C-alpha positions in Angstrom: 82.7 99.0 163.5 80.6 98.3 160.5 76.8 97.3 161.1 75.3 94.3 159.5 74.0 96.2 156.7 77.6 97.6 155.6 78.8 94.1 155.7 76.0 93.0 153.4 76.9 96.2 151.3 80.4 95.3 150.9 79.9 91.4 150.4 77.4 92.6 147.4 80.1 94.8 146.3 82.6 91.8 146.3 80.2 89.6 144.3 79.6 92.2 141.5 83.2 92.7 141.2 83.9 89.1 141.1 81.2 88.5 138.1 82.7 91.5 136.6 86.2 90.0 136.3 85.0 87.5 133.7 84.2 90.3 131.6 87.5 92.1 131.9 90.1 89.4 131.4 90.8 89.3 135.2 91.4 92.9 135.3 90.6 94.1 139.0 90.8 97.7 138.3 88.0 97.5 135.3 86.0 95.2 137.0 85.7 97.6 139.8 85.1 100.6 136.9 82.7 98.2 135.3 80.8 97.7 138.6 80.8 101.5 138.9 79.5 102.1 135.5 82.9 103.8 134.4 84.1 101.1 132.1 81.6 100.4 129.6 82.6 98.0 127.2 79.3 97.4 125.3 77.6 99.8 122.8 73.9 99.3 121.7 73.0 100.4 118.4 69.2 100.9 118.1 67.7 101.7 114.7 65.1 101.8 112.3 64.7 101.9 108.3 62.5 102.7 105.3 63.2 101.0 102.1 60.9 98.8 99.9 59.9 97.2 103.4 60.5 99.0 107.0 61.9 97.8 110.1 64.0 98.1 113.1 67.2 96.5 114.7 69.1 96.3 117.8 72.8 95.3 117.8 74.8 94.6 121.1 78.4 95.1 120.4 81.4 94.4 122.8 83.6 97.5 121.6 86.6 96.0 123.8 87.1 92.8 122.1 85.4 93.6 118.8 82.4 91.3 118.5 78.9 91.2 118.1 77.0 90.3 121.2 73.5 90.0 120.1 71.7 91.2 117.4 68.1 91.2 116.2 65.9 92.5 113.3 62.3 93.1 112.1 61.2 93.3 108.5 57.6 94.0 107.7 55.6 95.5 105.3 53.3 97.2 108.2 54.6 101.0 107.5 53.1 101.9 110.4 55.7 100.3 112.5 58.3 102.5 111.6 56.4 105.4 113.6 56.0 103.0 116.7 59.7 102.3 116.8 61.3 104.8 119.2 65.0 104.7 118.9 65.8 107.4 121.4 64.3 105.6 124.3 66.9 104.0 126.5 68.1 100.8 125.5 66.3 98.6 128.0 62.9 100.4 127.2 63.9 99.9 123.3 64.8 96.2 124.0 61.5 95.4 125.6 59.2 97.3 123.0 61.2 95.5 120.2 60.3 92.3 121.6 56.7 93.1 122.2 56.5 94.5 118.5 58.3 91.2 117.2 55.9 88.7 119.1 52.8 90.8 117.6 53.9 90.6 114.2 55.4 87.3 114.6 58.8 88.3 113.0 61.1 86.0 114.8 62.3 84.2 111.6 62.2 84.5 107.7 63.1 87.5 106.0 63.9 89.2 109.6 66.1 86.5 110.4 67.8 86.8 106.8 68.1 90.7 107.3 69.7 89.9 110.8 72.3 87.8 109.3 73.1 90.4 106.6 73.5 92.9 109.2 75.9 90.7 111.0 77.9 89.9 108.1 78.1 93.5 107.0 79.3 94.9 110.4 82.3 92.6 110.3 82.9 93.6 106.8 82.5 97.2 107.0 84.7 97.2 110.8 82.3 99.4 112.3 83.6 98.9 115.8 85.9 101.9 115.6 83.2 104.7 114.5 80.8 103.4 117.1 83.4 103.5 119.9 84.3 107.0 119.2 80.5 108.2 118.7 81.1 109.3 115.2 77.0 109.0 114.8 77.2 110.3 111.1 79.8 107.7 109.9 77.9 104.9 111.5 74.5 106.2 110.2 76.0 106.4 106.5 77.6 103.0 107.0 74.2 101.3 107.9 72.4 103.0 105.3 74.8 101.6 102.7 74.6 98.3 104.5 70.6 98.4 104.2 70.7 99.8 100.7 72.6 96.9 99.5 70.4 94.3 100.9 67.2 96.0 99.3 69.0 97.0 96.2 67.9 100.6 96.7 68.4 103.7 98.8 67.5 103.5 102.3 66.5 105.9 104.9 67.9 104.9 108.4 68.0 106.5 111.8 70.0 105.2 114.5 71.1 106.2 118.3 73.7 104.5 120.4 73.9 103.7 124.0 76.5 102.7 126.0 76.3 99.8 128.9 78.5 97.2 130.4 78.4 93.5 130.0 77.8 93.1 133.6 74.5 95.1 133.0 73.5 92.9 130.2 74.0 89.7 132.5 71.6 91.5 135.0 69.1 92.1 132.7 69.3 88.4 131.1 70.5 89.7 127.6 71.5 86.4 125.8 75.2 87.0 125.5 77.8 85.6 122.9 81.2 85.2 124.9 84.6 84.4 123.5 86.3 81.5 125.0 89.7 82.4 124.4 91.2 79.2 125.2 88.8 77.1 122.9 89.6 79.6 120.3 93.4 79.5 120.4 92.9 75.5 120.6 91.5 75.4 117.1 94.3 78.0 115.4 96.9 76.6 113.0 100.4 77.6 113.6 99.9 80.3 110.7 96.9 81.9 112.6 98.8 81.9 115.7 101.6 83.6 114.2 99.2 86.2 112.8 97.5 86.9 115.7 101.0 87.5 117.6 101.7 89.9 114.9 98.4 91.8 114.8 98.4 92.3 118.8 101.3 94.8 118.2 99.2 97.5 116.3 95.8 98.8 117.0 94.6 98.4 113.3 94.9 96.0 110.6 93.7 96.8 107.2 93.6 94.5 103.8 96.0 95.1 101.1 97.5 93.8 98.0 101.1 94.1 96.4 101.8 95.6 93.4 103.1 93.2 90.9 106.3 94.3 88.9 107.6 91.5 86.6 110.5 93.6 85.4 112.0 95.9 88.0 110.4 94.1 90.8 111.9 92.3 93.7 110.8 88.5 94.6 108.7 88.3 97.7 111.2 85.9 99.0 114.0 88.1 98.7 112.4 91.1 100.6 113.8 91.7 104.1 112.3 93.2 107.1 112.4 97.1 107.0 112.1 97.4 102.9 109.5 99.7 101.6 107.3 98.7 99.3 104.1 100.0 97.3 100.8 98.5 98.3 97.3 99.1 97.1 94.5 99.5 99.9 91.6 97.3 99.5 89.0 97.6 102.1 86.3 100.1 102.1 86.6 100.9 105.7 87.0 104.0 107.5 90.7 103.4 108.8 91.7 102.6 105.0 90.1 105.6 103.7 91.9 107.7 106.6 95.4 106.4 105.3 94.4 107.1 101.5 93.3 110.5 102.2 96.4 111.1 104.7 98.8 109.9 101.5 96.5 111.9 99.2 96.3 108.5 97.4 92.6 108.7 96.5 90.7 109.8 93.3 88.0 112.2 92.8 86.0 109.1 92.1 87.0 107.5 95.6 89.6 104.9 94.1 92.3 104.5 96.1 96.1 104.6 94.6 99.2 102.7 95.6 100.7 104.0 99.0 104.3 103.2 100.6 104.6 100.7 103.2 107.6 99.2 105.2 108.0 95.6 105.6 107.2 94.7 109.5 107.0 91.1 109.1 106.9 88.5 106.4 106.6 84.7 106.6 105.9 81.6 104.2 102.6 80.0 104.8 102.0 76.3 105.3 99.3 76.3 102.2 101.6 78.0 99.9 102.7 81.8 99.3 103.4 84.4 101.9 101.8 86.5 104.8 103.1 90.3 104.7 102.5 92.9 107.3 103.7 96.2 106.4 103.5 99.5 108.3 101.7 102.4 106.5 101.3 104.6 109.9 101.8 104.4 113.5 99.7 101.7 115.0 98.4 100.7 111.4 99.3 97.7 109.5 98.3 96.4 106.0 98.0 92.7 105.9 98.6 91.0 102.7 98.3 87.3 101.5 100.2 86.7 98.3 99.9 83.0 96.9 103.3 83.1 94.8 106.5 84.2 95.0 106.1 87.1 92.6 108.1 90.0 92.0 106.8 93.1 93.4 106.9 96.8 93.3 109.4 98.2 95.7 109.8 102.0 96.7 111.5 104.0 94.1 114.2 105.0 96.6 115.1 101.2 97.6 115.5 100.9 93.7 117.8 103.7 93.3 119.6 102.7 96.2 120.3 99.2 94.6 121.0 100.5 91.0 123.6 103.0 92.8 125.2 100.0 94.5 125.5 98.2 91.4 127.1 101.0 89.5 129.4 101.6 92.3 130.6 98.0 92.0 131.0 98.3 88.1 133.2 101.2 88.7 135.3 99.7 91.7 135.8 96.6 89.3 136.7 99.1 86.5 139.3 101.0 88.6 140.7 97.5 89.7 141.2 96.2 86.3 142.7 99.3 85.2 145.2 99.4 88.1 146.2 95.9 87.3 146.7 96.8 83.7 148.8 99.7 84.8 150.8 97.8 87.1 151.3 95.1 84.3 152.7 97.8 82.1 155.2 99.2 84.8 156.5 95.7 85.5 156.8 95.1 81.6 158.8 98.1 81.1 161.3 97.4 84.1 162.0 94.0 82.6 
């Protein structure tokens, strides 16, 4: 029989798994893997930079549900701080060191807070989660250099390092966490937003796009059906959009996107007016388009040719029918 220590160990393990369940949407297998350190749902980005000022930052990202758990930054004119920041320390040591330096500088508000907000907004705008999840350090570094450069309106030198951990470990270390309350979140969604969430859950990536207006040869949005192909313009400067553009060879030497073909997956009218259109451009990738008016849009040339061919065949059938009626009339008239 197990001794008391073994019972205590099993009890502790059960308590950890029970706590982990809140971070895995009730998935027991993932909760067990989280306790074992196999399922890691958090990425910790540690960074430092030099521009007109120097600074450092950390970002805790939930890479399963794609949201920011915690973010903080230091911005200062004390250039020696840059050398003090050790981004290759493990995240716990980095977090503690960051707190000590922030307290020493009194960098809990002002420009540091403004810069942290800039980072948070940019992370959502650039959709940085996928390259972080896959460990694409070069791309993540380039994105952060661009984000920081835009803030200071100059080129920035940025170094980053990424550690992986778990939400359970953050809880154990008393890291302040922002958790998603799914029931409360869904309670404030409009019917349109609920419909969008349902559609977007069917694929892995959603990228923004726009239709191409074609007043002469186009087709009204209201008349377009599921399965039809349309021409779309990608408008997001994110890694997935860039990958799709290159896959279609639809990018210029200046990095500007060209139209690509997409097949209509869903289309529905919005309560506020206009339409929401979702079109597949690749496996597990949909373009999301919000169009405010029922305009004529460009459809793929194959679809246009098919319609033109159908119209031509209709004219031919009508002409043949009229010809047969005319000949039949002549024959009847001759017999009389």
